[in-house]
N, CA, C and O atoms as a GROMACS GRO file, in nm:
protein
  628
    1UNK      N    1  11.806  22.880  16.583
    1UNK     CA    2  11.938  22.941  16.585
    1UNK      C    3  12.033  22.852  16.508
    1UNK      O    4  12.103  22.792  16.590
    2UNK      N    5  12.060  22.824  16.403
    2UNK     CA    6  12.152  22.726  16.343
    2UNK      C    7  12.295  22.746  16.393
    2UNK      O    8  12.354  22.853  16.377
    3UNK      N    9  12.349  22.642  16.453
    3UNK     CA   10  12.485  22.646  16.504
    3UNK      C   11  12.578  22.570  16.412
    3UNK      O   12  12.535  22.487  16.331
    4UNK      N   13  12.708  22.600  16.425
    4UNK     CA   14  12.809  22.531  16.344
    4UNK      C   15  12.926  22.496  16.435
    4UNK      O   16  12.965  22.575  16.521
    5UNK      N   17  12.981  22.377  16.416
    5UNK     CA   18  13.097  22.332  16.492
    5UNK      C   19  13.191  22.262  16.396
    5UNK      O   20  13.150  22.173  16.321
    6UNK      N   21  13.318  22.300  16.399
    6UNK     CA   22  13.418  22.239  16.310
    6UNK      C   23  13.513  22.155  16.394
    6UNK      O   24  13.566  22.201  16.496
    7UNK      N   25  13.534  22.033  16.350
    7UNK     CA   26  13.624  21.940  16.418
    7UNK      C   27  13.725  21.890  16.317
    7UNK      O   28  13.688  21.850  16.207
    8UNK      N   29  13.852  21.892  16.353
    8UNK     CA   30  13.958  21.838  16.266
    8UNK      C   31  13.997  21.701  16.319
    8UNK      O   32  14.038  21.687  16.434
    9UNK      N   33  13.985  21.600  16.233
    9UNK     CA   34  14.022  21.464  16.270
    9UNK      C   35  14.153  21.430  16.199
    9UNK      O   36  14.170  21.457  16.080
   10UNK      N   37  14.244  21.370  16.273
   10UNK     CA   38  14.374  21.332  16.217
   10UNK      C   39  14.387  21.184  16.187
   10UNK      O   40  14.493  21.137  16.148
   11UNK      N   41  14.277  21.109  16.207
   11UNK     CA   42  14.281  20.965  16.179
   11UNK      C   43  14.139  20.910  16.170
   11UNK      O   44  14.043  20.973  16.213
   12UNK      N   45  14.128  20.790  16.113
   12UNK     CA   46  13.998  20.722  16.110
   12UNK      C   47  13.947  20.701  16.251
   12UNK      O   48  13.828  20.718  16.278
   13UNK      N   49  14.036  20.664  16.342
   13UNK     CA   50  13.996  20.639  16.481
   13UNK      C   51  13.941  20.765  16.546
   13UNK      O   52  13.845  20.758  16.623
   14UNK      N   53  14.001  20.880  16.518
   14UNK     CA   54  13.952  21.006  16.573
   14UNK      C   55  13.815  21.041  16.514
   14UNK      O   56  13.729  21.094  16.584
   15UNK      N   57  13.795  21.013  16.386
   15UNK     CA   58  13.665  21.036  16.322
   15UNK      C   59  13.559  20.949  16.390
   15UNK      O   60  13.449  20.996  16.419
   16UNK      N   61  13.593  20.823  16.414
   16UNK     CA   62  13.499  20.733  16.482
   16UNK      C   63  13.470  20.780  16.624
   16UNK      O   64  13.358  20.766  16.673
   17UNK      N   65  13.571  20.836  16.691
   17UNK     CA   66  13.553  20.882  16.829
   17UNK      C   67  13.454  20.998  16.835
   17UNK      O   68  13.365  20.996  16.920
   18UNK      N   69  13.467  21.096  16.749
   18UNK     CA   70  13.373  21.209  16.752
   18UNK      C   71  13.232  21.161  16.715
   18UNK      O   72  13.133  21.210  16.771
   19UNK      N   73  13.224  21.066  16.622
   19UNK     CA   74  13.094  21.010  16.584
   19UNK      C   75  13.032  20.934  16.700
   19UNK      O   76  12.911  20.942  16.723
   20UNK      N   77  13.114  20.861  16.773
   20UNK     CA   78  13.066  20.787  16.890
   20UNK      C   79  13.017  20.882  16.998
   20UNK      O   80  12.917  20.856  17.065
   21UNK      N   81  13.088  20.994  17.015
   21UNK     CA   82  13.044  21.096  17.111
   21UNK      C   83  12.909  21.153  17.068
   21UNK      O   84  12.821  21.172  17.152
   22UNK      N   85  12.893  21.180  16.940
   22UNK     CA   86  12.767  21.231  16.889
   22UNK      C   87  12.654  21.134  16.920
   22UNK      O   88  12.545  21.176  16.958
   23UNK      N   89  12.679  21.004  16.904
   23UNK     CA   90  12.577  20.902  16.927
   23UNK      C   91  12.519  20.911  17.068
   23UNK      O   92  12.402  20.882  17.088
   24UNK      N   93  12.601  20.951  17.164
   24UNK     CA   94  12.555  20.961  17.303
   24UNK      C   95  12.442  21.062  17.319
   24UNK      O   96  12.365  21.054  17.414
   25UNK      N   97  12.431  21.157  17.227
   25UNK     CA   98  12.332  21.264  17.238
   25UNK      C   99  12.216  21.247  17.139
   25UNK      O  100  12.124  21.329  17.137
   26UNK      N  101  12.220  21.143  17.057
   26UNK     CA  102  12.114  21.124  16.958
   26UNK      C  103  11.986  21.077  17.027
   26UNK      O  104  11.989  21.021  17.136
   27UNK      N  105  11.875  21.100  16.961
   27UNK     CA  106  11.744  21.071  17.017
   27UNK      C  107  11.659  21.002  16.910
   27UNK      O  108  11.688  21.015  16.791
   28UNK      N  109  11.554  20.930  16.951
   28UNK     CA  110  11.467  20.866  16.851
   28UNK      C  111  11.413  20.970  16.752
   28UNK      O  112  11.362  21.074  16.792
   29UNK      N  113  11.424  20.939  16.626
   29UNK     CA  114  11.379  21.030  16.521
   29UNK      C  115  11.487  21.124  16.469
   29UNK      O  116  11.462  21.202  16.378
   30UNK      N  117  11.607  21.117  16.525
   30UNK     CA  118  11.717  21.204  16.480
   30UNK      C  119  11.755  21.170  16.337
   30UNK      O  120  11.762  21.053  16.300
   31UNK      N  121  11.780  21.272  16.257
   31UNK     CA  122  11.824  21.255  16.118
   31UNK      C  123  11.955  21.332  16.101
   31UNK      O  124  11.962  21.452  16.128
   32UNK      N  125  12.058  21.260  16.054
   32UNK     CA  126  12.189  21.318  16.032
   32UNK      C  127  12.222  21.298  15.884
   32UNK      O  128  12.224  21.185  15.835
   33UNK      N  129  12.248  21.407  15.813
   33UNK     CA  130  12.292  21.395  15.674
   33UNK      C  131  12.442  21.414  15.670
   33UNK      O  132  12.498  21.496  15.743
   34UNK      N  133  12.507  21.337  15.582
   34UNK     CA  134  12.653  21.341  15.574
   34UNK      C  135  12.692  21.365  15.428
   34UNK      O  136  12.667  21.281  15.341
   35UNK      N  137  12.753  21.480  15.404
   35UNK     CA  138  12.797  21.518  15.270
   35UNK      C  139  12.948  21.510  15.261
   35UNK      O  140  13.019  21.535  15.359
   36UNK      N  141  12.997  21.476  15.145
   36UNK     CA  142  13.140  21.473  15.122
   36UNK      C  143  13.172  21.389  15.000
   36UNK      O  144  13.094  21.302  14.963
   37UNK      N  145  13.285  21.416  14.938
   37UNK     CA  146  13.321  21.339  14.818
   37UNK      C  147  13.354  21.194  14.853
   37UNK      O  148  13.370  21.158  14.970
   38UNK      N  149  13.363  21.112  14.751
   38UNK     CA  150  13.404  20.972  14.770
   38UNK      C  151  13.535  20.968  14.848
   38UNK      O  152  13.626  21.046  14.821
   39UNK      N  153  13.544  20.878  14.945
   39UNK     CA  154  13.667  20.862  15.021
   39UNK      C  155  13.688  20.962  15.133
   39UNK      O  156  13.795  20.965  15.193
   40UNK      N  157  13.588  21.044  15.162
   40UNK     CA  158  13.606  21.146  15.267
   40UNK      C  159  13.580  21.092  15.407
   40UNK      O  160  13.608  21.162  15.505
   41UNK      N  161  13.528  20.971  15.419
   41UNK     CA  162  13.510  20.911  15.550
   41UNK      C  163  13.367  20.905  15.600
   41UNK      O  164  13.344  20.888  15.720
   42UNK      N  165  13.271  20.918  15.510
   42UNK     CA  166  13.130  20.916  15.551
   42UNK      C  167  13.093  20.784  15.621
   42UNK      O  168  13.034  20.786  15.729
   43UNK      N  169  13.128  20.672  15.560
   43UNK     CA  170  13.094  20.543  15.620
   43UNK      C  171  13.175  20.518  15.747
   43UNK      O  172  13.125  20.455  15.840
   44UNK      N  173  13.297  20.567  15.753
   44UNK     CA  174  13.377  20.559  15.875
   44UNK      C  175  13.304  20.632  15.988
   44UNK      O  176  13.298  20.584  16.101
   45UNK      N  177  13.250  20.749  15.957
   45UNK     CA  178  13.175  20.826  16.055
   45UNK      C  179  13.054  20.747  16.103
   45UNK      O  180  13.028  20.740  16.223
   46UNK      N  181  12.980  20.689  16.010
   46UNK     CA  182  12.861  20.611  16.046
   46UNK      C  183  12.900  20.493  16.136
   46UNK      O  184  12.828  20.461  16.231
   47UNK      N  185  13.013  20.429  16.108
   47UNK     CA  186  13.055  20.317  16.192
   47UNK      C  187  13.088  20.364  16.335
   47UNK      O  188  13.070  20.289  16.430
   48UNK      N  189  13.135  20.487  16.349
   48UNK     CA  190  13.158  20.544  16.482
   48UNK      C  191  13.028  20.570  16.556
   48UNK      O  192  13.020  20.546  16.676
   49UNK      N  193  12.927  20.618  16.485
   49UNK     CA  194  12.796  20.636  16.546
   49UNK      C  195  12.743  20.501  16.592
   49UNK      O  196  12.691  20.487  16.703
   50UNK      N  197  12.756  20.400  16.506
   50UNK     CA  198  12.711  20.265  16.541
   50UNK      C  199  12.780  20.218  16.669
   50UNK      O  200  12.716  20.164  16.759
   51UNK      N  201  12.910  20.238  16.676
   51UNK     CA  202  12.986  20.198  16.796
   51UNK      C  203  12.928  20.268  16.919
   51UNK      O  204  12.908  20.206  17.024
   52UNK      N  205  12.902  20.398  16.906
   52UNK     CA  206  12.847  20.474  17.018
   52UNK      C  207  12.709  20.430  17.060
   52UNK      O  208  12.669  20.447  17.176
   53UNK      N  209  12.634  20.372  16.967
   53UNK     CA  210  12.500  20.321  16.998
   53UNK      C  211  12.505  20.178  17.050
   53UNK      O  212  12.402  20.121  17.087
   54UNK      N  213  12.625  20.120  17.053
   54UNK     CA  214  12.639  19.983  17.103
   54UNK      C  215  12.620  19.876  16.998
   54UNK      O  216  12.601  19.759  17.031
   55UNK      N  217  12.624  19.914  16.872
   55UNK     CA  218  12.608  19.818  16.762
   55UNK      C  219  12.742  19.749  16.739
   55UNK      O  220  12.844  19.815  16.719
   56UNK      N  221  12.741  19.618  16.740
   56UNK     CA  222  12.866  19.543  16.723
   56UNK      C  223  12.882  19.491  16.580
   56UNK      O  224  12.991  19.451  16.540
   57UNK      N  225  12.774  19.491  16.504
   57UNK     CA  226  12.780  19.446  16.365
   57UNK      C  227  12.870  19.539  16.283
   57UNK      O  228  12.869  19.660  16.304
   58UNK      N  229  12.946  19.482  16.191
   58UNK     CA  230  13.033  19.562  16.106
   58UNK      C  231  12.949  19.653  16.014
   58UNK      O  232  12.854  19.607  15.950
   59UNK      N  233  12.985  19.779  16.009
   59UNK     CA  234  12.913  19.876  15.925
   59UNK      C  235  12.984  19.886  15.791
   59UNK      O  236  13.104  19.914  15.784
   60UNK      N  237  12.908  19.862  15.685
   60UNK     CA  238  12.960  19.880  15.550
   60UNK      C  239  12.865  19.972  15.475
   60UNK      O  240  12.748  19.985  15.512
   61UNK      N  241  12.914  20.034  15.372
   61UNK     CA  242  12.831  20.126  15.296
   61UNK      C  243  12.720  20.049  15.225
   61UNK      O  244  12.747  19.949  15.157
   62UNK      N  245  12.596  20.094  15.239
   62UNK     CA  246  12.485  20.028  15.170
   62UNK      C  247  12.464  20.081  15.028
   62UNK      O  248  12.350  20.093  14.982
   63UNK      N  249  12.573  20.112  14.958
   63UNK     CA  250  12.562  20.173  14.825
   63UNK      C  251  12.472  20.092  14.733
   63UNK      O  252  12.387  20.149  14.664
   64UNK      N  253  12.488  19.961  14.731
   64UNK     CA  254  12.408  19.880  14.640
   64UNK      C  255  12.274  19.842  14.699
   64UNK      O  256  12.178  19.818  14.625
   65UNK      N  257  12.265  19.834  14.830
   65UNK     CA  258  12.139  19.802  14.897
   65UNK      C  259  12.055  19.927  14.920
   65UNK      O  260  11.932  19.918  14.930
   66UNK      N  261  12.117  20.041  14.928
   66UNK     CA  262  12.060  20.173  14.957
   66UNK      C  263  12.030  20.191  15.106
   66UNK      O  264  12.051  20.301  15.158
   67UNK      N  265  11.981  20.088  15.174
   67UNK     CA  266  11.945  20.100  15.315
   67UNK      C  267  11.996  19.980  15.392
   67UNK      O  268  11.983  19.866  15.347
   68UNK      N  269  12.055  20.006  15.508
   68UNK     CA  270  12.097  19.899  15.599
   68UNK      C  271  12.040  19.933  15.735
   68UNK      O  272  12.056  20.045  15.784
   69UNK      N  273  11.974  19.837  15.796
   69UNK     CA  274  11.910  19.857  15.926
   69UNK      C  275  11.989  19.785  16.035
   69UNK      O  276  12.036  19.672  16.015
   70UNK      N  277  12.003  19.849  16.148
   70UNK     CA  278  12.070  19.792  16.264
   70UNK      C  279  11.972  19.800  16.381
   70UNK      O  280  11.948  19.907  16.436
   71UNK      N  281  11.916  19.685  16.416
   71UNK     CA  282  11.811  19.683  16.517
   71UNK      C  283  11.861  19.650  16.657
   71UNK      O  284  11.783  19.651  16.752
   72UNK      N  285  11.992  19.621  16.672
   72UNK     CA  286  12.041  19.580  16.804
   72UNK      C  287  12.055  19.696  16.901
   72UNK      O  288  12.076  19.675  17.020
   73UNK      N  289  12.045  19.820  16.852
   73UNK     CA  290  12.056  19.935  16.942
   73UNK      C  291  11.917  19.992  16.970
   73UNK      O  292  11.821  19.966  16.897
   74UNK      N  293  11.908  20.069  17.078
   74UNK     CA  294  11.786  20.142  17.110
   74UNK      C  295  11.823  20.288  17.121
   74UNK      O  296  11.894  20.322  17.216
   75UNK      N  297  11.782  20.375  17.033
   75UNK     CA  298  11.696  20.344  16.919
   75UNK      C  299  11.772  20.269  16.810
   75UNK      O  300  11.896  20.266  16.808
   76UNK      N  301  11.698  20.209  16.718
   76UNK     CA  302  11.758  20.142  16.604
   76UNK      C  303  11.829  20.245  16.517
   76UNK      O  304  11.800  20.364  16.525
   77UNK      N  305  11.923  20.198  16.435
   77UNK     CA  306  11.995  20.288  16.345
   77UNK      C  307  11.968  20.247  16.201
   77UNK      O  308  11.972  20.128  16.167
   78UNK      N  309  11.940  20.345  16.117
   78UNK     CA  310  11.917  20.323  15.974
   78UNK      C  311  12.022  20.400  15.897
   78UNK      O  312  12.039  20.521  15.917
   79UNK      N  313  12.092  20.332  15.808
   79UNK     CA  314  12.200  20.392  15.729
   79UNK      C  315  12.158  20.390  15.583
   79UNK      O  316  12.143  20.283  15.523
   80UNK      N  317  12.139  20.508  15.527
   80UNK     CA  318  12.096  20.522  15.388
   80UNK      C  319  12.212  20.579  15.307
   80UNK      O  320  12.273  20.678  15.346
   81UNK      N  321  12.240  20.517  15.194
   81UNK     CA  322  12.337  20.571  15.098
   81UNK      C  323  12.258  20.600  14.971
   81UNK      O  324  12.222  20.508  14.897
   82UNK      N  325  12.232  20.727  14.946
   82UNK     CA  326  12.146  20.767  14.834
   82UNK      C  327  12.223  20.789  14.704
   82UNK      O  328  12.167  20.838  14.606
   83UNK      N  329  12.351  20.753  14.702
   83UNK     CA  330  12.435  20.779  14.585
   83UNK      C  331  12.373  20.727  14.455
   83UNK      O  332  12.376  20.796  14.353
   84UNK      N  333  12.318  20.608  14.456
   84UNK     CA  334  12.262  20.548  14.334
   84UNK      C  335  12.122  20.598  14.302
   84UNK      O  336  12.062  20.553  14.204
   85UNK      N  337  12.068  20.689  14.383
   85UNK     CA  338  11.932  20.737  14.361
   85UNK      C  339  11.925  20.867  14.283
   85UNK      O  340  11.817  20.922  14.262
   86UNK      N  341  12.038  20.917  14.238
   86UNK     CA  342  12.037  21.042  14.163
   86UNK      C  343  11.945  21.029  14.043
   86UNK      O  344  11.956  20.936  13.963
   87UNK      N  345  11.854  21.124  14.032
   87UNK     CA  346  11.756  21.127  13.923
   87UNK      C  347  11.666  21.004  13.919
   87UNK      O  348  11.608  20.973  13.815
   88UNK      N  349  11.653  20.935  14.031
   88UNK     CA  350  11.567  20.816  14.036
   88UNK      C  351  11.480  20.816  14.161
   88UNK      O  352  11.476  20.717  14.233
   89UNK      N  353  11.414  20.923  14.186
   89UNK     CA  354  11.331  20.929  14.306
   89UNK      C  355  11.207  20.842  14.285
   89UNK      O  356  11.104  20.889  14.235
   90UNK      N  357  11.219  20.720  14.322
   90UNK     CA  358  11.106  20.629  14.310
   90UNK      C  359  11.051  20.600  14.448
   90UNK      O  360  11.109  20.640  14.549
   91UNK      N  361  10.942  20.531  14.453
   91UNK     CA  362  10.879  20.495  14.580
   91UNK      C  363  10.954  20.379  14.644
   91UNK      O  364  10.922  20.263  14.618
   92UNK      N  365  11.051  20.410  14.725
   92UNK     CA  366  11.129  20.306  14.793
   92UNK      C  367  11.086  20.289  14.938
   92UNK      O  368  11.127  20.193  15.004
   93UNK      N  369  11.007  20.381  14.989
   93UNK     CA  370  10.964  20.373  15.127
   93UNK      C  371  11.066  20.427  15.226
   93UNK      O  372  11.054  20.402  15.346
   94UNK      N  373  11.166  20.500  15.178
   94UNK     CA  374  11.269  20.552  15.268
   94UNK      C  375  11.213  20.648  15.372
   94UNK      O  376  11.266  20.657  15.483
   95UNK      N  377  11.107  20.720  15.336
   95UNK     CA  378  11.051  20.817  15.430
   95UNK      C  379  11.000  20.749  15.557
   95UNK      O  380  10.994  20.812  15.663
   96UNK      N  381  10.962  20.622  15.548
   96UNK     CA  382  10.917  20.550  15.667
   96UNK      C  383  11.031  20.537  15.769
   96UNK      O  384  11.006  20.540  15.889
   97UNK      N  385  11.153  20.523  15.722
   97UNK     CA  386  11.268  20.515  15.811
   97UNK      C  387  11.310  20.655  15.857
   97UNK      O  388  11.337  20.677  15.975
   98UNK      N  389  11.314  20.748  15.763
   98UNK     CA  390  11.356  20.884  15.794
   98UNK      C  391  11.262  20.950  15.894
   98UNK      O  392  11.306  21.026  15.981
   99UNK      N  393  11.134  20.922  15.883
   99UNK     CA  394  11.035  20.982  15.973
   99UNK      C  395  11.004  20.893  16.092
   99UNK      O  396  10.916  20.925  16.172
  100UNK      N  397  11.075  20.782  16.106
  100UNK     CA  398  11.047  20.685  16.211
  100UNK      C  399  11.111  20.718  16.343
  100UNK      O  400  11.154  20.831  16.367
  101UNK      N  401  11.118  20.618  16.429
  101UNK     CA  402  11.168  20.635  16.565
  101UNK      C  403  11.314  20.595  16.583
  101UNK      O  404  11.365  20.595  16.695
  102UNK      N  405  11.381  20.562  16.474
  102UNK     CA  406  11.522  20.528  16.484
  102UNK      C  407  11.609  20.650  16.462
  102UNK      O  408  11.560  20.762  16.448
  103UNK      N  409  11.738  20.627  16.460
  103UNK     CA  410  11.837  20.728  16.424
  103UNK      C  411  11.872  20.700  16.278
  103UNK      O  412  11.912  20.589  16.245
  104UNK      N  413  11.857  20.799  16.191
  104UNK     CA  414  11.882  20.780  16.049
  104UNK      C  415  12.002  20.863  16.006
  104UNK      O  416  12.006  20.984  16.028
  105UNK      N  417  12.098  20.796  15.943
  105UNK     CA  418  12.216  20.863  15.888
  105UNK      C  419  12.210  20.848  15.737
  105UNK      O  420  12.193  20.737  15.686
  106UNK      N  421  12.225  20.959  15.665
  106UNK     CA  422  12.206  20.958  15.521
  106UNK      C  423  12.330  21.012  15.451
  106UNK      O  424  12.365  21.129  15.466
  107UNK      N  425  12.396  20.925  15.374
  107UNK     CA  426  12.506  20.968  15.288
  107UNK      C  427  12.448  21.012  15.155
  107UNK      O  428  12.348  20.956  15.109
  108UNK      N  429  12.508  21.112  15.093
  108UNK     CA  430  12.464  21.168  14.966
  108UNK      C  431  12.318  21.216  14.974
  108UNK      O  432  12.237  21.182  14.888
  109UNK      N  433  12.282  21.296  15.076
  109UNK     CA  434  12.143  21.337  15.095
  109UNK      C  435  12.087  21.425  14.984
  109UNK      O  436  11.965  21.431  14.967
  110UNK      N  437  12.172  21.492  14.910
  110UNK     CA  438  12.121  21.580  14.804
  110UNK      C  439  12.044  21.503  14.698
  110UNK      O  440  11.963  21.561  14.625
  111UNK      N  441  12.068  21.372  14.688
  111UNK     CA  442  11.997  21.292  14.589
  111UNK      C  443  11.855  21.258  14.631
  111UNK      O  444  11.774  21.214  14.550
  112UNK      N  445  11.824  21.280  14.760
  112UNK     CA  446  11.686  21.256  14.808
  112UNK      C  447  11.641  21.377  14.891
  112UNK      O  448  11.572  21.362  14.992
  113UNK      N  449  11.680  21.493  14.848
  113UNK     CA  450  11.659  21.617  14.924
  113UNK      C  451  11.513  21.637  14.966
  113UNK      O  452  11.487  21.693  15.072
  114UNK      N  453  11.419  21.594  14.884
  114UNK     CA  454  11.278  21.614  14.918
  114UNK      C  455  11.235  21.529  15.037
  114UNK      O  456  11.130  21.554  15.096
  115UNK      N  457  11.314  21.428  15.073
  115UNK     CA  458  11.279  21.342  15.187
  115UNK      C  459  11.345  21.388  15.318
  115UNK      O  460  11.312  21.337  15.425
  116UNK      N  461  11.437  21.484  15.309
  116UNK     CA  462  11.509  21.529  15.428
  116UNK      C  463  11.418  21.622  15.509
  116UNK      O  464  11.366  21.719  15.455
  117UNK      N  465  11.399  21.592  15.638
  117UNK     CA  466  11.312  21.679  15.719
  117UNK      C  467  11.372  21.818  15.738
  117UNK      O  468  11.493  21.838  15.728
  118UNK      N  469  11.285  21.912  15.765
  118UNK     CA  470  11.328  22.051  15.785
  118UNK      C  471  11.430  22.061  15.897
  118UNK      O  472  11.529  22.134  15.886
  119UNK      N  473  11.408  21.988  16.006
  119UNK     CA  474  11.500  21.988  16.119
  119UNK      C  475  11.587  21.863  16.114
  119UNK      O  476  11.536  21.751  16.112
  120UNK      N  477  11.718  21.883  16.111
  120UNK     CA  478  11.813  21.772  16.108
  120UNK      C  479  11.953  21.826  16.137
  120UNK      O  480  11.971  21.946  16.156
  121UNK      N  481  12.051  21.738  16.140
  121UNK     CA  482  12.190  21.782  16.152
  121UNK      C  483  12.260  21.750  16.021
  121UNK      O  484  12.247  21.639  15.968
  122UNK      N  485  12.333  21.846  15.970
  122UNK     CA  486  12.409  21.826  15.846
  122UNK      C  487  12.557  21.824  15.881
  122UNK      O  488  12.606  21.913  15.952
  123UNK      N  489  12.627  21.723  15.831
  123UNK     CA  490  12.771  21.712  15.852
  123UNK      C  491  12.837  21.715  15.716
  123UNK      O  492  12.799  21.641  15.626
  124UNK      N  493  12.936  21.802  15.701
  124UNK     CA  494  13.012  21.810  15.577
  124UNK      C  495  13.152  21.761  15.607
  124UNK      O  496  13.217  21.807  15.701
  125UNK      N  497  13.200  21.666  15.526
  125UNK     CA  498  13.332  21.608  15.545
  125UNK      C  499  13.422  21.646  15.429
  125UNK      O  500  13.384  21.631  15.312
  126UNK      N  501  13.541  21.694  15.462
  126UNK     CA  502  13.639  21.732  15.360
  126UNK      C  503  13.773  21.666  15.391
  126UNK      O  504  13.813  21.659  15.507
  127UNK      N  505  13.841  21.620  15.289
  127UNK     CA  506  13.975  21.567  15.306
  127UNK      C  507  14.072  21.684  15.304
  127UNK      O  508  14.074  21.762  15.209
  128UNK      N  509  14.154  21.695  15.408
  128UNK     CA  510  14.256  21.798  15.414
  128UNK      C  511  14.389  21.740  15.365
  128UNK      O  512  14.454  21.796  15.277
  129UNK      N  513  14.426  21.626  15.424
  129UNK     CA  514  14.545  21.549  15.384
  129UNK      C  515  14.506  21.402  15.383
  129UNK      O  516  14.389  21.369  15.402
  130UNK      N  517  14.601  21.316  15.362
  130UNK     CA  518  14.574  21.173  15.350
  130UNK      C  519  14.480  21.120  15.459
  130UNK      O  520  14.377  21.060  15.428
  131UNK      N  521  14.513  21.141  15.586
  131UNK     CA  522  14.431  21.091  15.696
  131UNK      C  523  14.357  21.200  15.772
  131UNK      O  524  14.286  21.171  15.868
  132UNK      N  525  14.372  21.325  15.730
  132UNK     CA  526  14.312  21.436  15.803
  132UNK      C  527  14.182  21.481  15.736
  132UNK      O  528  14.176  21.499  15.615
  133UNK      N  529  14.079  21.499  15.820
  133UNK     CA  530  13.948  21.540  15.770
  133UNK      C  531  13.897  21.660  15.849
  133UNK      O  532  13.923  21.673  15.969
  134UNK      N  533  13.823  21.746  15.780
  134UNK     CA  534  13.750  21.855  15.846
  134UNK      C  535  13.604  21.813  15.847
  134UNK      O  536  13.544  21.789  15.743
  135UNK      N  537  13.547  21.805  15.967
  135UNK     CA  538  13.406  21.773  15.984
  135UNK      C  539  13.335  21.899  16.030
  135UNK      O  540  13.365  21.952  16.137
  136UNK      N  541  13.244  21.948  15.952
  136UNK     CA  542  13.168  22.067  15.987
  136UNK      C  543  13.024  22.025  16.017
  136UNK      O  544  12.953  21.974  15.930
  137UNK      N  545  12.984  22.046  16.142
  137UNK     CA  546  12.851  22.009  16.188
  137UNK      C  547  12.762  22.132  16.182
  137UNK      O  548  12.801  22.239  16.230
  138UNK      N  549  12.644  22.118  16.125
  138UNK     CA  550  12.546  22.227  16.119
  138UNK      C  551  12.417  22.177  16.184
  138UNK      O  552  12.361  22.076  16.142
  139UNK      N  553  12.371  22.248  16.286
  139UNK     CA  554  12.242  22.212  16.347
  139UNK      C  555  12.133  22.288  16.272
  139UNK      O  556  12.143  22.408  16.247
  140UNK      N  557  12.030  22.215  16.238
  140UNK     CA  558  11.917  22.278  16.170
  140UNK      C  559  11.792  22.241  16.251
  140UNK      O  560  11.729  22.138  16.227
  141UNK      N  561  11.760  22.326  16.347
  141UNK     CA  562  11.650  22.300  16.440
  141UNK      C  563  11.700  22.299  16.583
  141UNK      O  564  11.814  22.260  16.609
  142UNK      N  565  11.615  22.341  16.677
  142UNK     CA  566  11.658  22.360  16.816
  142UNK      C  567  11.704  22.232  16.884
  142UNK      O  568  11.796  22.238  16.966
  143UNK      N  569  11.645  22.116  16.854
  143UNK     CA  570  11.692  21.991  16.914
  143UNK      C  571  11.837  21.965  16.876
  143UNK      O  572  11.915  21.912  16.954
  144UNK      N  573  11.871  22.002  16.756
  144UNK     CA  574  12.006  21.979  16.706
  144UNK      C  575  12.103  22.086  16.759
  144UNK      O  576  12.222  22.060  16.771
  145UNK      N  577  12.051  22.206  16.790
  145UNK     CA  578  12.135  22.306  16.856
  145UNK      C  579  12.183  22.250  16.989
  145UNK      O  580  12.302  22.257  17.021
  146UNK      N  581  12.091  22.194  17.067
  146UNK     CA  582  12.126  22.138  17.198
  146UNK      C  583  12.228  22.025  17.182
  146UNK      O  584  12.325  22.018  17.258
  147UNK      N  585  12.207  21.940  17.086
  147UNK     CA  586  12.296  21.828  17.060
  147UNK      C  587  12.437  21.879  17.026
  147UNK      O  588  12.536  21.826  17.077
  148UNK      N  589  12.444  21.980  16.942
  148UNK     CA  590  12.573  22.034  16.900
  148UNK      C  591  12.645  22.103  17.015
  148UNK      O  592  12.768  22.094  17.025
  149UNK      N  593  12.571  22.172  17.100
  149UNK     CA  594  12.631  22.236  17.218
  149UNK      C  595  12.695  22.130  17.308
  149UNK      O  596  12.806  22.150  17.358
  150UNK      N  597  12.625  22.019  17.329
  150UNK     CA  598  12.678  21.911  17.412
  150UNK      C  599  12.802  21.847  17.348
  150UNK      O  600  12.900  21.819  17.416
  151UNK      N  601  12.798  21.825  17.217
  151UNK     CA  602  12.910  21.764  17.147
  151UNK      C  603  13.033  21.856  17.156
  151UNK      O  604  13.143  21.809  17.185
  152UNK      N  605  13.014  21.983  17.132
  152UNK     CA  606  13.126  22.077  17.139
  152UNK      C  607  13.184  22.083  17.280
  152UNK      O  608  13.306  22.086  17.297
  153UNK      N  609  13.098  22.084  17.382
  153UNK     CA  610  13.145  22.088  17.521
  153UNK      C  611  13.224  21.962  17.554
  153UNK      O  612  13.324  21.969  17.626
  154UNK      N  613  13.182  21.848  17.503
  154UNK     CA  614  13.252  21.720  17.530
  154UNK      C  615  13.393  21.720  17.469
  154UNK      O  616  13.480  21.648  17.515
  155UNK      N  617  13.413  21.800  17.366
  155UNK     CA  618  13.543  21.804  17.300
  155UNK      C  619  13.631  21.920  17.346
  155UNK      O  620  13.741  21.938  17.294
  156UNK      N  621  13.584  21.997  17.440
  156UNK     CA  622  13.664  22.108  17.495
  156UNK      C  623  13.694  22.087  17.642
  156UNK      O  624  13.719  22.183  17.714
  157UNK      N  625  13.691  21.963  17.685
  157UNK     CA  626  13.718  21.931  17.827
  157UNK      C  627  13.866  21.926  17.849
  157UNK      O  628  13.911  21.901  17.961
   0.00000   0.00000   0.00000
């Protein structure tokens, strides 16, 4: 049943809060793709997920590293920024993380589309105004339907 949930964030802190709430419902093997133009808040969102998982390390975009691993949480969190991989699908071993037991968040997923599992959650981020963002969550697969239902209920209390 693919579900959709739209959340309007009016600040970086609000974006981190919804991401932290999402983290509470994530499970080992969860894959979250995050789409949006430069400056739309993708890494801010990832840092909120990290906070929700109990990660205290500062989250920065792994644009030049491509992958950043955070092992202090259970499950571990893997942050992939595929921006530099456009037209360069080489054997980097990313599928080992994406198909693994951690939580994987992928910025610019269209550049590694063949590695994205059939079931995942897709988040689209759009800038509305300077600090305001529209986050559109799409569940792709029944596990993600359940996750999205819980997230939406947590925000309608």
